[in-house]
C-alpha positions as CSV (number, residue, x, y, z in Angstrom):
1,M,87.8,66.4,102.8
2,S,87.9,68.7,99.5
3,R,86.7,72.1,99.5
4,K,85.4,73.7,96.3
5,F,86.3,77.0,95.8
6,I,84.1,79.3,94.0
7,P,85.9,81.8,91.3
8,V,85.5,85.5,92.8
9,E,83.8,86.6,89.5
10,E,81.1,84.2,90.0
11,A,80.4,85.1,93.7
12,F,80.6,88.7,92.7
13,A,78.0,88.0,90.0
14,E,75.7,86.3,92.4
15,W,76.2,88.8,94.9
16,R,75.2,91.5,92.5
17,K,71.8,90.2,92.0
18,D,71.2,91.2,95.8
19,P,69.9,94.8,95.9
20,E,70.9,95.0,99.4
21,F,74.5,94.0,98.5
22,V,74.5,96.5,95.4
23,A,73.4,99.4,97.6
24,E,76.2,98.8,100.2
25,Y,78.9,97.6,97.5
26,D,78.0,101.3,95.6
27,A,77.8,103.4,98.8
28,L,81.7,102.4,99.2
29,E,82.5,103.4,95.8
30,E,83.9,106.5,96.9
31,E,86.2,105.1,99.2
32,F,87.7,102.6,97.0
33,T,88.5,105.2,94.4
34,L,90.1,107.3,96.9
35,A,92.1,104.7,98.5
36,D,93.1,103.3,94.7
37,A,94.3,106.8,93.9
38,L,96.3,107.4,97.1
39,I,98.2,104.0,96.5
40,R,98.8,104.5,93.0
41,A,100.1,107.9,93.9
42,R,102.8,106.4,96.2
43,G,103.3,103.8,93.9
44,H,104.2,105.9,91.0
45,A,106.5,107.8,93.5
46,D,108.1,104.6,94.4
47,M,107.6,105.5,98.2
48,T,106.9,103.5,101.5
49,Q,104.0,104.5,103.7
50,E,106.8,105.5,106.1
51,Q,108.5,107.7,103.5
52,V,105.3,109.5,102.7
53,A,104.5,109.9,106.3
54,E,107.9,111.5,107.1
55,K,107.3,113.9,104.1
56,M,103.8,114.7,105.2
57,G,105.0,115.2,109.0
58,T,102.8,112.2,110.5
59,T,103.2,108.5,111.2
60,Q,103.1,105.8,109.1
61,A,99.7,104.6,110.8
62,V,98.0,107.6,109.6
63,V,99.1,106.9,106.0
64,A,97.9,103.3,106.0
65,R,94.5,104.6,107.5
66,L,94.3,107.0,104.6
67,E,95.1,104.1,102.3
68,S,92.5,102.0,103.7
69,G,89.6,103.8,102.6
70,R,88.0,103.8,106.0
71,V,88.7,107.5,106.6
72,M,87.6,110.7,104.6
73,P,90.5,113.0,104.7
74,S,90.2,116.7,104.5
75,T,91.2,118.4,101.0
76,R,94.0,120.2,103.3
77,T,95.3,116.2,104.0
78,L,95.0,115.0,100.4
79,K,97.1,118.1,99.4
80,R,99.7,117.1,101.7
81,Y,99.6,113.6,100.7
82,A,100.1,115.0,96.8
83,E,102.8,117.2,97.7
84,A,104.7,114.4,99.6
85,T,104.4,112.0,96.5
86,G,105.3,114.7,93.9
87,T,101.9,114.9,92.6
88,R,99.0,117.2,91.9
89,L,95.6,116.8,93.8
90,T,93.0,117.2,91.2
91,I,89.2,117.0,92.5
92,S,86.5,116.5,89.7
93,F,82.8,115.7,89.5
94,T,81.3,113.3,87.1
95,P,77.6,112.5,86.5
96,A,75.8,110.1,88.6
97,A,74.6,107.0,86.8
98,T,71.0,106.7,86.6
99,R,69.4,103.5,88.0
100,H,68.7,102.6,84.4
101,Q,72.3,103.2,83.3
102,A,73.6,101.2,86.2
103,T,71.9,98.1,85.2
104,R,72.8,98.0,81.6
C-alpha cells in the first residue's frame, strides 16, 4: 500500500483557510518567536542546553522547557539566559497587524 504525502506548504495553505486554525496559530506566534530567539542565541554561542543551564545555575530540563515555547519566562529569567549565552536581552514592541493587513 502506497501512502501519498502532501507537501507541508500545501497542507499549511489549506489550513490557513480555516479561521479557527488561523486564530489558534496566531495566538502562538509570540511563543514561536521567543523559542526561536532563545535557540538562536544558544546556537550563536555554540553552547549545549547543558552548558547554558550550568551558567544559569539551573538544569538542562529547565532550558529545554524555555526553548520549547510552552512557558513564558520572566524577564529576569530571560536576562539570565542572555548573560549565559553572551547576548543582550532586548525587548521591543511592534504595531499589531490589522485584520486587513494580515490577509493581504
